[in-house]
N, C-alpha and C positions, 0 to 999 in steps of 0.2 A: 454540506448542511451543518456540520458540527465544527468546522475549521475555525470559526471565530469565537468559540466558547473557551474561556480561560480555565482549562481543567486544573491547572496548577493553583488556582485560587478558589476552587469549589469548597464550600463547607459541606463535606460529605455526610456527616451525621445529620445535620439539619436538613439538607436536601433530601437525603434518603428517607427521613421521617415524613417530610411533607409529601413526597411522591408516593411512598408506601401507604400512608393513611388515605390519600386521595384515591389510589387504585382500589384499596379495600372497600371504600365507600361506594364506588361505582360498579364493583363486581360482587363482593361478598355480601353486601347488604341486600341487593336485589335477589341474590341466590337464597338468602335466609328467608325473605318474605315468600319466595316461590316454594320453598321446602316446608316451612313451618307455619306460614300464614301470618295474618295481622293479629297483634295482641295489644289491647288497650292499656294494660298495666305497663308493659314495656315502653309503650309510647308516652305514658304519663311520666315515667322515670326519665325518658329522653327530654321532655319539656322541662322538668324540674332542673336537670343538670344543665340544659341549654341556658335557661334563664339565670341560674345561679352563677355559672361560669361567665356568661356574657356580662351580667351586672357587676360581677367582681372585677372585671376589667374596666368597664366604664365608670362605675361608682368608686371602686377601690383603687386600682392601679392608676387610673387617669385623674379623676377629679380630687380624690382624697390624697394620694401619695405624690403624684407628679406636680399638682398645682396647689395643694393645700387650700382648696376652695371651701373646706369645712373641717371640723374636728369630729372625731368619732370615739366612742367608748370601746374598750378592748374586745367585747364580744363581736362587734361589727368588724373591727380590724381582723380578728382571728378568722371570721367567716370568709371575708373577701381574700385573705391571704391563702387560705386552704383551697377555695374554689378557683381563685386566680391561678394558682399553681396547676389546677386541673385543665386550664386552657392551653397548657404547653406553650406559653409565651414568655418563658423564663421567669426570673424572680421579679418582685415589685421593685427592688432596688435597681436592677439592671434596666428594666422597662422604663422606670422613671428617669434614669440618667439619659437614656437615648431620647426619650420624649422631650425632656427639657432642652437637650441639644438641638432637636428638631425646631423647637420654637425660637431658640436663640439665633439659629442660622438658616431659617426657612428659605428654600429655593436657592441655596448656594451649595457649593461643593462640600461644605462641612455639615450639611443637613444629611443625617443618616439615610432618610428615605426621600431624597430630593426628586420631586416630580419632573424637573427639567431633564432628568436622565430617562424619562419614559415611564409608561404605565407599569410595565412588568417590574422594573427596578423598584418603583415606589411601592408596588403591591407586595412583592415577595422576593424579588431579585437581591435586594440588599441583605436578606437573610441567607440566601443560598451561595453568595459569592463574597469573599473577603478581599476587597480591593485596597483596604487600608488596615494598619494594625488596630487591634481592639482599643477602643477609647477608654481612658481611665475613668473610674467611678469617682471623679473629683468634684462633681456638681450635686452630690446627694449626701453631703456630710450630715445634714439634718436627719435624714432617714436612717443613717447608720447608727444613730443614737437610740433608735426605737428597737427594743429587744425582740419584739414579735417580727418586725420586718427583717431584722438581721438573721434571726433563726430561720425564717423561710428562705432567705437567700442561701444559707449554708446547706439546707436540705431540700431545695426546690425540686430536684430531679426525682428522688425516691417518692416525695410527696405527690408529684405529678402522676407517676405510674400507679400508685396506690389508689388515689382518689379518682383519677380519670378512667382507669381501666379495671383495677381490682374491685373497687366498691360497687360499680354498676353490675359487674359480673356476679359478685356475691349476692346482691339484691335479686338479680334474675334467678339465681340458683335457689335461694330461699323461697322465693315466690313459686317457682315450679314445684319444689318438693312439698310445700304446704297446701297448694291448691290442686295439684295434679293436672292443671290446664296444659302444661308442657312437660316434656321430659326434663330431668335435671340438666342434661347436656344442652338442650335447646334453650332453657331458661338462662343458663350461664352465658352461652354463646350470644343470645339475643342481647343481654345486658352489655356484653363486651363490645359488640358491633354497633348497636344503635345509640344508646345513651353514652357509649364510650367513643369508638372510633369516628362514627359519622358526626356525632355532636362536636368533637374536637375540630374536625375539618370545617364545619359550618361556622363555628364561633371564630376560628382563626381567620377565615376569609371575610367575615363581617368586620373584624378588626382591621384586616389588610385594606379593606375598601375605604376606611377612614383616611389612610395614608395615600391612596391612589385616587379613587373616584371623587372623594370630597375635595380634591385639588384640581378636578377636571370639569365636573358638571355642576350647574347651578349658577346662582347669582352672587354678586359681591356688593351688597348694600352698605356695608360698613367701611370697607377699604379695598382699593385695587392695588395696594402696594405689595401684595403677596398673592399667591395663587389659590389660597383657601376659599372655598365657596359654600354657600348655603343651599342645601338640596333636601326637600321634604321626602324625596324618593329614597335618598341615602339614609335619612333618619329612621325610616321604617325598619330596615334590617340592621341598623347599628345602635339600636336602643336609645335614639335621640342624639347621637353624635353627628348627625348630618348637617347641623347648622354650624358649619366649620368656619365660615368667614367671621361670624360673631365671636366664636371661640378664640380665634387667633388675635382678634382685637382686644378681647377682654377675658384672657385665659384664666384669671383667678375667680371668675364668677362660677358658682356651683351649677348654674343653668347653662345649657347650650341653646335650647329652644326657649328664647326669652319672651316671645309673644304667647298670650294665653292659648291660641289655637295651634301652636306648634307642638308636634309630637316629641316628647322627651320623657320617656318612662324613668330614666336614670334620675332626672330632676325630681320626679314625683316620689321615688323611693327615698331619696335623701331627705326631702321635706317631711314625708310620713315618719321616718325614723326620728326626725327632730321632735315631732309631736309626742313620740314615745320616750323621749329623753335619751336616745341612743346616739344622736348626732347633735352638734351645736355649732355656733359661730358660722352660720351659712353666709357666705360672702355674696353680695349682690351689687352690681354696677348701678349707680343712680340713673333714673330714667332720663335725666337731663343730659348726662354724658352719652347715653345710647343714642338719643335723638340728635345730639350734636354731631356724632360720628356719621349718622345717616345724612344729615344736612350738608356736612362738608363734602361727602361723596357725591351728593346731588349737585352741589356747586361745581365739582370737577366735570361732571357730565355736561352741565350747562355751558361752561367755558369752552368745552370741546365743540359743542354745537355752534356757539358764537363764532369760533375760529373758522369752522366749515362754511358758515354763511358769509363771513367776511371775504373768504377766498372766492365764494360764488359771485359776490357782488363785483369783484374785480373782473371776472370773466364775462358776466352777463347781468347787468344791473337792471333787473325787471322789478316791477312793483311788488310782486309776491315775496321775493327774496328780501327786499328792503323792509317790507312789513313784518316778515318773520324775524328778521334781525332785531327790529325795534321791540317786538314781543319778548324775545329772549333777553334783551337788555333790561326790560321791565321786570322780568322774572328774577334776574340777577339781583336787582335792588331789593325785591321782596325777600329773597333767600338770605341776603346779607343781613337784613333786619332780624330774621329768625335766628341766624347764626350768632349775631351779637348778643341777643337776649339769652340764648342758651349758654354762651361762653361766660357771661356775667354770673349766671346762676351756678354753673359748675365751679367757677373760681371762688365765689363767695360761699359756696356750699348751701345756697338757698334752695329749698325743696319746693319746686313749683307744684301747684295743685294738679290733680288728675285731669281736671277739665282744661286747664291751661296747656298741659302736655298734649292732650288730645287735639286741641285747637291748632297748636304748632305742628303736630304730626299731620293733620289734615292739610295744612298749608304746604308742607313738603310734598305730600302725595299729589296735591293739585299741581304743583310745579312739575313733578315728574310726568304727570299725564300730559301737561301742556308741552313739555319738551318733546315727548313722543309724537304728539300730533303735529307740532311745528316741524319736526324732523322729516316728515313726509313731504315737505315742500322743497327739500333739497333737490336741485336739478340733477337729472341722471347724467 
């Protein structure tokens, strides 16, 4: 069973932490509830720490530091650096370095969490096994100049334990002493286990899912040149990071869920902070470029269908197939016209009106629907 595990390459400290916290979550946490019962205050502390640490990763480590998608005042930076440390995902400097390397080398052997090596590797195996020497922090020179970022990098491990375990245990202790709802021991233990250990496990696996599930499930409306996918399901538990195909195409956009109906709490937090004067220079991809990417990807699908029908005609030239091929070729002409118009707008930086964008988007949607309906005519 274990003969293929490269024990000489195991990261024992990291692996031990990941396994121990997971075991505590599935054993000690249920025991705590069985022994001491449910407490709404402890649960509210859990929610606060879960949202704060999760958002510190998505808003801070990811969109602010890794991609420079917006600028932030020092209070925001300090907050996401402190609670980002509490996620036990190392320093913002290290995290950003690995993440930038992921984008640069996605789906190749140089991708730290390459999905082609399998779900487990992309999810957490890359942390548990060291198959290559540590990568140098040579792609984060800009972040090294930030004093807050560099301070957190130097002291990330003590900060992690203090904020992630010490602080919630202290809050639980104080709550128990002043209210008498729990014994001091139960209050401290509850704070340690629920807003502490269990919350760390949940936040970490939500982050891990971005590297694994978001490269496996969902659609690729913007590009099929990489494995990243858009999934509203993944967006629910990753605080908006589930629209990963869009993100890999336009990584410097502060939004992941670019459509109004797409769930992206991280985007809403960044936007709200901008209205309070705490963030600024929010980067947005022009609508023309977004629709152009969708249109080009639709054209790829269209050409694939045309090729399939041409092969079908060679084998069995029936009227339905010939008619379907003719329809697809007409769609190709329509799509080329939309593409050309968008390319001109993007190149000359002409901002098309919302109404015009909506008209073009409806045209692309119509083509996609027709491709799907025509595709049903392919001979079995």
